[in-house]
PAZANU-467544 format. One record per residue: residue number from 0; x, y, z of N, C-alpha, C in turn; residue in one letter; chain. Coordinates in steps of 0.1 Angstrom, whole numbers. Layout:
BEGIN
NODE   nr    n_u    n_v    n_w   ca_u   ca_v   ca_w    c_u    c_v    c_w  rest  kette
NODE  NUM      X      Y      Z      X      Y      Z      X      Y      Z     a      A
...
***
This chain:
BEGIN
NODE   nr    n_u    n_v    n_w   ca_u   ca_v   ca_w    c_u    c_v    c_w  rest  kette
NODE    0   1226   -709    406   1216   -702    410   1202   -711    412     m      A
NODE    1   1198   -716    402   1187   -728    402   1188   -739    414     a      A
NODE    2   1199   -742    415   1201   -752    431   1197   -742    440     s      A
NODE    3   1204   -731    443   1202   -722    456   1188   -721    456     s      A
NODE    4   1179   -717    446   1164   -716    445   1159   -727    449     q      A
NODE    5   1161   -738    444   1156   -750    449   1157   -755    465     a      A
NODE    6   1170   -752    468   1170   -752    482   1163   -743    491     l      A
NODE    7   1161   -728    488   1155   -722    493   1138   -728    495     f      A
NODE    8   1134   -733    485   1120   -739    486   1118   -751    495     i      A
NODE    9   1129   -757    495   1128   -768    502   1127   -765    515     a      A
NODE   10   1137   -757    521   1137   -751    535   1123   -744    536     l      A
NODE   11   1119   -736    528   1105   -729    530   1095   -740    533     f      A
NODE   12   1094   -750    524   1084   -759    528   1085   -768    538     i      A
NODE   13   1099   -770    544   1101   -777    557   1098   -768    570     s      A
NODE   14   1100   -757    568   1095   -745    579   1080   -745    578     a      A
NODE   15   1072   -748    569   1057   -748    571   1053   -762    576     i      A
NODE   16   1060   -770    573   1056   -784    576   1060   -785    595     a      A
NODE   17   1070   -778    597   1077   -780    612   1064   -771    621     f      A
NODE   18   1058   -760    616   1050   -753    625   1036   -758    620     y      A
NODE   19   1031   -762    608   1017   -769    607   1015   -782    608     s      A
NODE   20   1025   -790    608   1020   -804    610   1023   -810    594     g      A
NODE   21   1017   -824    595   1017   -831    583   1003   -836    582     s      A
NODE   22   1002   -835    567    987   -836    559    986   -853    559     v      A
NODE   23    997   -855    554    996   -871    552   1002   -882    563     d      A
NODE   24    998   -877    576   1007   -886    588    997   -899    587     a      A
NODE   25   1005   -909    589    997   -924    591    998   -925    605     n      A
NODE   26    991   -937    611    990   -940    624   1005   -941    630     f      A
NODE   27   1015   -956    623   1026   -958    629   1034   -944    631     p      A
NODE   28   1035   -936    620   1042   -925    622   1036   -915    633     k      A
NODE   29   1024   -913    637   1018   -903    644   1016   -905    658     s      A
NODE   30   1011   -919    658   1004   -925    671   1014   -937    676     m      A
NODE   31   1008   -937    691   1016   -954    699   1003   -956    707     y      A
NODE   32   1003   -968    708    994   -976    721    997   -968    732     f      A
NODE   33    990   -966    740    992   -962    754    987   -972    767     n      A
NODE   34    979   -983    757    975   -994    767    965  -1001    756     w      A
NODE   35    965  -1016    759    961  -1030    754    966  -1031    739     g      A
NODE   36    977  -1026    735    983  -1031    725    983  -1044    720     a      A
NODE   37    982  -1054    731    984  -1067    726    975  -1072    719     y      A
NODE   38    964  -1068    718    953  -1073    709    947  -1059    700     h      A
NODE   39    954  -1052    696    949  -1041    688    962  -1039    677     s      A
NODE   40    956  -1032    667    969  -1032    659    966  -1017    648     w      A
NODE   41    978  -1016    644    979  -1004    635    986  -1003    623     m      A
NODE   42    984  -1000    610    993  -1005    597    990   -991    589     n      A
NODE   43    997   -985    587    995   -972    577    983   -964    582     g      A
NODE   44    973   -964    570    964   -955    574    951   -961    583     d      A
NODE   45    955   -975    586    946   -983    595    947   -985    609     n      A
NODE   46    936   -986    616    940   -989    632    926   -995    637     l      A
NODE   47    929  -1006    644    918  -1013    652    920  -1013    668     q      A
NODE   48    908  -1010    675    909  -1008    688    900  -1019    693     l      A
NODE   49    904  -1027    704    896  -1036    707    894  -1038    721     v      A
NODE   50    880  -1041    724    878  -1041    742    871  -1057    743     l      A
NODE   51    880  -1064    751    872  -1075    757    872  -1076    772     d      A
NODE   52    870  -1088    777    868  -1087    794    882  -1087    798     q      A
NODE   53    894  -1088    790    907  -1085    796    912  -1069    797     t      A
NODE   54    907  -1065    788    912  -1048    786    905  -1044    771     s      A
NODE   55    904  -1028    774    904  -1020    764    916  -1017    756     g      A
NODE   56    916  -1007    750    928  -1003    742    929   -986    739     s      A
NODE   57    940   -982    736    941   -967    732    953   -963    729     g      A
NODE   58    953   -950    718    964   -946    713    966   -930    718     i      A
NODE   59    977   -925    716    981   -910    714    989   -903    708     q      A
NODE   60    987   -895    702    998   -888    692   1011   -884    701     s      A
NODE   61   1021   -887    692   1035   -886    693   1037   -869    697     k      A
NODE   62   1029   -860    693   1032   -848    690   1020   -841    698     r      A
NODE   63   1024   -827    702   1013   -819    709   1009   -811    697     q      A
NODE   64    997   -804    699    994   -795    689    987   -781    694     f      A
NODE   65    989   -773    689    980   -758    692    975   -750    680     l      A
NODE   66    962   -754    678    952   -751    668    954   -757    656     f      A
NODE   67    947   -756    646    946   -765    633    932   -772    632     g      A
NODE   68    933   -784    625    922   -793    621    930   -807    624     s      A
NODE   69    920   -813    631    923   -830    636    914   -837    631     i      A
NODE   70    915   -848    620    903   -853    615    906   -871    618     e      A
NODE   71    898   -877    619    897   -890    619    883   -898    615     m      A
NODE   72    888   -909    606    877   -915    598    875   -927    609     l      A
NODE   73    863   -929    614    861   -939    622    847   -949    620     i      A
NODE   74    847   -961    621    835   -972    621    836   -976    637     k      A
NODE   75    822   -972    640    822   -976    655    817   -992    657     l      A
NODE   76    819   -997    668    813  -1010    672    802  -1011    666     v      A
NODE   77    798  -1023    660    787  -1029    654    778  -1038    666     p      A
NODE   78    765  -1038    662    756  -1047    672    754  -1040    684     g      A
NODE   79    754  -1051    695    749  -1046    708    762  -1042    714     n      A
NODE   80    764  -1028    714    776  -1021    720    773  -1014    732     s      A
NODE   81    760  -1017    739    757  -1011    752    771  -1012    761     a      A
NODE   82    771  -1002    768    782   -998    778    796   -998    773     g      A
NODE   83    799   -996    760    811   -991    754    811   -978    752     t      A
NODE   84    823   -974    752    824   -960    746    836   -959    739     v      A
NODE   85    835   -954    726    849   -951    717    850   -936    719     t      A
NODE   86    862   -931    727    866   -919    728    875   -912    719     a      A
NODE   87    874   -903    709    884   -895    701    883   -878    708     y      A
NODE   88    896   -877    711    896   -864    717    910   -860    716     y      A
NODE   89    912   -846    721    923   -837    724    924   -833    738     m      A
NODE   90    936   -835    745    938   -830    758    951   -827    759     s      A
NODE   91    953   -819    773    967   -812    775    965   -822    792     s      A
NODE   92    976   -821    799    979   -827    811    977   -818    821     t      A
NODE   93    975   -823    835    976   -814    845    962   -811    849     g      A
NODE   94    961   -808    866    949   -802    870    943   -793    865     n      A
NODE   95    949   -784    855    941   -773    848    942   -774    833     w      A
NODE   96    940   -789    829    941   -790    817    929   -787    809     h      A
NODE   97    933   -786    794    923   -782    784    920   -795    778     d      A
NODE   98    908   -795    773    903   -808    766    891   -805    756     e      A
NODE   99    890   -812    743    880   -812    734    873   -827    729     i      A
NODE  100    862   -829    731    860   -843    733    850   -846    722     d      A
NODE  101    851   -858    714    839   -866    710    841   -879    717     f      A
NODE  102    828   -883    720    826   -898    727    815   -901    722     e      A
NODE  103    815   -916    716    807   -922    709    799   -935    722     f      A
NODE  104    789   -930    724    783   -941    736    774   -951    729     l      A
NODE  105    779   -965    732    774   -974    724    759   -975    732     g      A
NODE  106    751   -985    724    736   -987    727    731  -1005    725     n      A
NODE  107    720  -1007    729    718  -1020    724    713  -1021    709     v      A
NODE  108    713  -1033    706    713  -1034    688    696  -1027    686     s      A
NODE  109    701  -1020    671    686  -1012    670    684   -999    676     g      A
NODE  110    693   -995    687    689   -982    695    701   -972    690     q      A
NODE  111    700   -961    686    709   -951    681    721   -949    689     p      A
NODE  112    732   -948    683    746   -944    694    742   -931    697     y      A
NODE  113    749   -925    707    750   -909    713    763   -905    708     i      A
NODE  114    762   -894    700    774   -887    700    776   -875    712     i      A
NODE  115    785   -880    720    788   -869    732    797   -860    730     h      A
NODE  116    796   -848    731    808   -836    731    808   -830    743     t      A
NODE  117    824   -824    747    824   -818    759    836   -810    756     n      A
NODE  118    839   -797    763    850   -790    762    855   -787    777     i      A
NODE  119    869   -790    780    873   -784    793    884   -772    792     f      A
NODE  120    882   -764    796    892   -751    798    894   -749    813     t      A
NODE  121    912   -748    815    914   -747    828    909   -760    839     q      A
NODE  122    910   -771    831    904   -781    844    889   -782    845     g      A
NODE  123    881   -773    840    867   -772    841    861   -778    829     i      A
NODE  124    850   -785    830    843   -793    817    826   -788    823     g      A
NODE  125    821   -800    822    806   -796    826    798   -787    813     n      A
NODE  126    805   -792    802    797   -783    790    794   -792    779     r      A
NODE  127    783   -805    781    783   -815    773    770   -811    767     e      A
NODE  128    771   -816    751    764   -815    742    762   -830    735     q      A
NODE  129    750   -836    733    748   -846    729    736   -846    717     q      A
NODE  130    741   -855    707    732   -858    696    732   -872    691     f      A
NODE  131    721   -874    685    717   -888    675    724   -886    663     y      A
NODE  132    732   -896    661    737   -895    645    724   -896    634     p      A
NODE  133    729   -888    622    717   -892    612    718   -901    602     w      A
NODE  134    727   -912    607    734   -918    597    736   -934    608     f      A
NODE  135    741   -945    602    745   -956    609    758   -954    611     d      A
NODE  136    766   -952    621    780   -949    623    786   -963    622     p      A
NODE  137    779   -973    624    786   -988    626    788   -993    609     t      A
NODE  138    781   -988    601    779   -992    586    792   -987    577     a      A
NODE  139    797   -977    581    808   -973    571    820   -962    581     d      A
NODE  140    827   -957    574    835   -948    580    830   -932    579     f      A
NODE  141    830   -925    591    824   -913    588    836   -903    594     h      A
NODE  142    837   -891    589    847   -880    593    843   -875    605     n      A
NODE  143    852   -874    612    850   -865    629    862   -859    630     y      A
NODE  144    857   -844    629    870   -832    627    869   -824    640     t      A
NODE  145    879   -822    647    880   -810    656    888   -797    650     i      A
NODE  146    881   -787    648    888   -776    643    889   -766    652     h      A
NODE  147    901   -761    656    906   -752    666    912   -743    663     w      A
NODE  148    910   -730    664    918   -721    662    918   -708    673     n      A
NODE  149    922   -698    673    922   -686    683    907   -682    684     p      A
NODE  150    898   -683    676    885   -675    675    875   -686    681     t      A
NODE  151    876   -698    677    864   -708    680    870   -723    681     e      A
NODE  152    864   -732    685    864   -746    686    850   -750    676     v      A
NODE  153    853   -756    666    841   -762    657    842   -780    659     v      A
NODE  154    832   -787    661    831   -800    660    822   -805    648     w      A
NODE  155    829   -811    639    823   -813    625    822   -829    623     y      A
NODE  156    811   -831    618    806   -847    617    807   -850    599     v      A
NODE  157    812   -854    590    813   -855    576    810   -838    571     d      A
NODE  158    817   -831    577    818   -817    570    806   -809    575     s      A
NODE  159    800   -813    583    787   -806    586    792   -802    604     l      A
NODE  160    790   -789    608    789   -783    620    782   -788    630     p      A
NODE  161    785   -793    641    775   -799    649    774   -787    662     i      A
NODE  162    786   -781    665    787   -773    679    799   -763    674     r      A
NODE  163    798   -755    681    807   -742    682    812   -737    698     v      A
NODE  164    822   -735    702    826   -730    714    835   -716    710     f      A
NODE  165    829   -704    711    837   -695    709    847   -688    718     r      A
NODE  166    857   -682    715    866   -676    724    861   -663    729     n      A
NODE  167    855   -659    743    850   -649    749    861   -647    761     y      A
NODE  168    871   -649    758    884   -653    768    883   -635    776     e      A
NODE  169    879   -625    766    879   -611    771    868   -606    780     n      A
NODE  170    860   -616    780    849   -613    789    852   -622    799     e      A
NODE  171    862   -628    804    862   -634    816    860   -650    816     g      A
NODE  172    858   -656    804    854   -669    803    870   -675    796     i      A
NODE  173    870   -686    802    882   -693    797    882   -698    786     p      A
NODE  174    896   -698    775    894   -705    762    908   -710    758     y      A
NODE  175    907   -726    754    919   -732    754    927   -728    744     p      A
NODE  176    939   -719    744    948   -711    738    961   -712    743     n      A
NODE  177    963   -716    754    974   -717    757    984   -732    760     k      A
NODE  178    975   -743    759    984   -754    761    982   -762    748     q      A
NODE  179    993   -771    747    995   -779    735    987   -790    740     g      A
NODE  180    980   -796    729    971   -809    733    976   -820    722     m      A
NODE  181    975   -831    730    980   -844    722    963   -850    718     r      A
NODE  182    965   -859    706    954   -863    701    949   -879    708     v      A
NODE  183    940   -880    713    940   -895    718    926   -902    713     y      A
NODE  184    927   -915    715    913   -921    710    915   -937    719     s      A
NODE  185    905   -941    723    903   -953    730    889   -961    732     s      A
NODE  186    888   -970    733    879   -980    731    879   -989    749     l      A
NODE  187    867   -985    756    868   -990    769    852   -991    776     w      A
NODE  188    856   -998    786    843  -1003    795    838   -994    799     n      A
NODE  189    826   -987    800    819   -974    807    807   -980    811     a      A
NODE  190    804   -993    814    790   -994    817    787   -991    830     d      A
NODE  191    794   -985    839    790   -978    852    780   -965    848     n      A
NODE  192    783   -957    833    776   -947    834    770   -945    819     w      A
NODE  193    777   -951    808    774   -947    794    761   -951    789     a      A
NODE  194    752   -961    790    739   -965    786    729   -962    797     t      A
NODE  195    722   -954    795    711   -951    803    717   -946    815     r      A
NODE  196    724   -941    815    733   -936    828    735   -949    839     g      A
NODE  197    742   -961    832    746   -972    839    737   -983    843     g      A
NODE  198    724   -983    835    713   -993    836    717  -1004    828     l      A
NODE  199    721  -1003    818    722  -1011    808    739  -1015    807     v      A
NODE  200    743  -1028    811    753  -1033    812    760  -1041    798     k      A
NODE  201    773  -1041    798    779  -1047    785    775  -1061    787     i      A
NODE  202    774  -1064    775    770  -1083    771    781  -1085    767     d      A
NODE  203    789  -1092    775    802  -1097    768    801  -1109    758     w      A
NODE  204    789  -1116    757    786  -1125    744    790  -1117    732     s      A
NODE  205    790  -1106    733    791  -1099    715    808  -1096    716     w      A
NODE  206    814  -1099    726    830  -1092    725    839  -1105    714     a      A
NODE  207    849  -1099    709    856  -1087    715    847  -1076    703     p      A
NODE  208    846  -1062    711    840  -1050    706    853  -1045    698     f      A
NODE  209    851  -1040    686    860  -1036    676    856  -1024    673     i      A
NODE  210    865  -1011    673    863   -998    665    874   -998    656     a      A
NODE  211    870   -995    643    880   -994    631    880   -980    627     r      A
NODE  212    895   -977    623    898   -963    619    904   -965    606     y      A
NODE  213    902   -955    597    908   -957    584    918   -945    580     n      A
NODE  214    916   -933    588    927   -926    584    925   -912    597     r      A
NODE  215    939   -910    598    942   -898    608    951   -886    600     f      A
NODE  216    943   -876    602    951   -862    595    951   -853    604     r      A
NODE  217    963   -847    609    966   -835    618    972   -825    609     a      A
NODE  218    964   -814    604    966   -802    599    969   -791    607     r      A
NODE  219    978   -793    617    977   -784    630    994   -781    632     a      A
NODE  220    993   -768    642   1006   -764    644   1013   -770    656     c      A
NODE  221   1026   -776    655   1031   -785    663   1035   -774    674     k      A
NODE  222   1032   -781    688   1034   -775    700   1048   -778    705     w      A
NODE  223   1057   -765    707   1070   -769    707   1073   -757    722     n      A
NODE  224   1064   -758    732   1066   -751    744   1061   -738    742     g      A
NODE  225   1061   -728    754   1054   -716    753   1054   -707    743     p      A
NODE  226   1067   -708    736   1069   -701    723   1055   -705    712     v      A
NODE  227   1053   -715    712   1042   -718    702   1031   -709    705     s      A
NODE  228   1026   -705    717   1015   -696    718   1015   -685    710     i      A
NODE  229   1026   -678    705   1026   -666    696   1031   -673    682     s      A
NODE  230   1038   -683    680   1038   -688    670   1027   -692    663     q      A
NODE  231   1018   -699    668   1009   -706    662    997   -698    662     c      A
NODE  232    994   -686    666    986   -675    667    988   -666    657     t      A
NODE  233    999   -664    652   1004   -651    643    997   -658    628     s      A
NODE  234    995   -644    625    986   -644    609    995   -647    598     q      A
NODE  235    998   -657    596   1008   -661    583   1003   -671    574     t      A
NODE  236   1006   -672    562   1001   -683    551   1002   -697    558     t      A
NODE  237   1013   -700    565   1014   -713    570   1004   -715    581     a      A
NODE  238    998   -707    587    989   -708    601    976   -705    592     n      A
NODE  239    972   -713    584    958   -713    576    945   -710    582     w      A
NODE  240    947   -715    598    936   -715    607    933   -699    611     w      A
NODE  241    944   -692    610    940   -678    614    935   -668    604     t      A
NODE  242    934   -675    591    928   -667    581    915   -662    588     s      A
NODE  243    910   -649    582    895   -646    586    885   -654    580     p      A
NODE  244    887   -662    573    876   -670    566    874   -681    579     a      A
NODE  245    883   -685    588    879   -694    598    876   -687    611     y      A
NODE  246    875   -676    612    870   -668    625    856   -673    628     s      A
NODE  247    847   -674    617    832   -676    619    827   -686    611     q      A
NODE  248    816   -692    612    812   -702    604    804   -693    593     l      A
NODE  249    805   -698    582    799   -690    570    782   -692    573     s      A
NODE  250    773   -683    565    760   -686    567    755   -700    562     a      A
NODE  251    761   -705    551    759   -718    548    761   -728    557     a      A
NODE  252    774   -725    567    776   -737    575    768   -734    588     k      A
NODE  253    765   -723    588    756   -718    601    742   -727    599     q      A
NODE  254    736   -724    587    726   -732    583    725   -747    587     g      A
NODE  255    739   -754    583    738   -768    584    739   -769    596     q      A
NODE  256    743   -764    607    745   -766    621    733   -766    627     m      A
NODE  257    724   -753    620    710   -752    628    703   -767    625     k      A
NODE  258    704   -771    611    695   -782    608    700   -794    616     w      A
NODE  259    712   -795    621    715   -807    629    711   -807    641     v      A
NODE  260    713   -791    648    708   -793    664    694   -790    664     r      A
NODE  261    683   -787    654    670   -788    656    665   -802    653     d      A
NODE  262    674   -809    646    666   -823    642    673   -835    651     n      A
NODE  263    687   -834    659    692   -845    663    699   -842    676     y      A
NODE  264    700   -829    680    704   -825    695    694   -832    705     m      A
NODE  265    700   -838    715    691   -846    725    696   -838    738     i      A
NODE  266    706   -832    740    710   -825    752    719   -814    750     y      A
NODE  267    717   -803    757    725   -788    757    726   -787    772     d      A
NODE  268    739   -784    777    740   -780    791    736   -769    793     y      A
NODE  269    735   -758    783    730   -745    783    713   -744    786     c      A
NODE  270    706   -757    787    691   -753    789    689   -764    800     e      A
NODE  271    700   -770    807    695   -776    818    698   -768    834     d      A
NODE  272    687   -760    833    686   -749    844    687   -759    859     t      A
NODE  273    680   -772    859    680   -775    872    692   -781    877     k      A
NODE  274    700   -781    867    716   -790    871    720   -780    875     r      A
NODE  275    725   -768    869    731   -756    872    725   -745    885     f      A
NODE  276    715   -752    890    705   -745    899    702   -727    896     n      A
NODE  277    700   -728    881    697   -712    878    710   -704    875     g      A
NODE  278    724   -709    879    734   -703    875    740   -708    862     q      A
NODE  279    737   -704    854    739   -709    842    755   -705    839     m      A
NODE  280    765   -714    833    777   -709    828    776   -697    819     p      A
NODE  281    784   -689    822    783   -677    813    783   -676    797     p      A
NODE  282    790   -684    792    790   -688    778    776   -691    772     e      A
NODE  283    766   -697    781    755   -699    776    747   -687    772     c      A
NODE  284    752   -674    775    745   -661    772    752   -655    762     f      A
NODE  285    759   -662    756    769   -654    743    764   -662    730     k      A
NODE  286    763   -653    718    764   -659    707    773   -670    703     p      A
NODE  287    768   -681    700    778   -692    697    783   -693    680     q      A
NODE  288    778   -683    672    781   -683    656    793   -675    655     y      A
***
């Protein structure tokens, strides 16, 4: 009887891991280089991406996910990083892809990085919001987390929410909830647009540019095709992200986000009436908390 009970518990734990992903996944277990592997490396919980005049570098997850929490500890390129972009995002594939972005836009020494965020639904983006960090992102590792569930997407920096995109699909606004997404990160040359709209070019005397990563965690539902749409949405103990506690930011978290946005937000597409000719995206008129 004891051995049967132990077997049942083991199978139950395995089932949870199958649907919810591994909390303790490391880089070699979870990721592989999709370009620039020759001058980058990963080992356990450590990763280094490199950009020089020959090439940048990038990684992607072996699995796709639908809902959950994806976190990465990143130390950005120090010194004169103008023209470089360190990207960390989730994306599906195809013309109608979904995507959730963090992009870190480098700058000349002494000037702040820009934390650039965006979200694509069914191939359409143009939902940029940008922030200055309230810390030096090159001095130490900081936690950048994408929390994604059937109700909302939340971008976190060191546990502080900086942005929310809520599900208003029932009002005709597309939401990313039917496509599995892989996790990507890359370091690349974007000096045609990144720093002051491309006015400041990369100073290659600072190369190689190096972004360092200390940990990757995916507490998320593994995508196994269209059947996962219902499996990852069902309200079960394993699908912790479907708990009512995660359906909306708490009052305390809303206060934290307001502090970040009041003090460090530098661009919001929902306030750029000139860009959209007065035809603002419909989600701009909806509550974001």
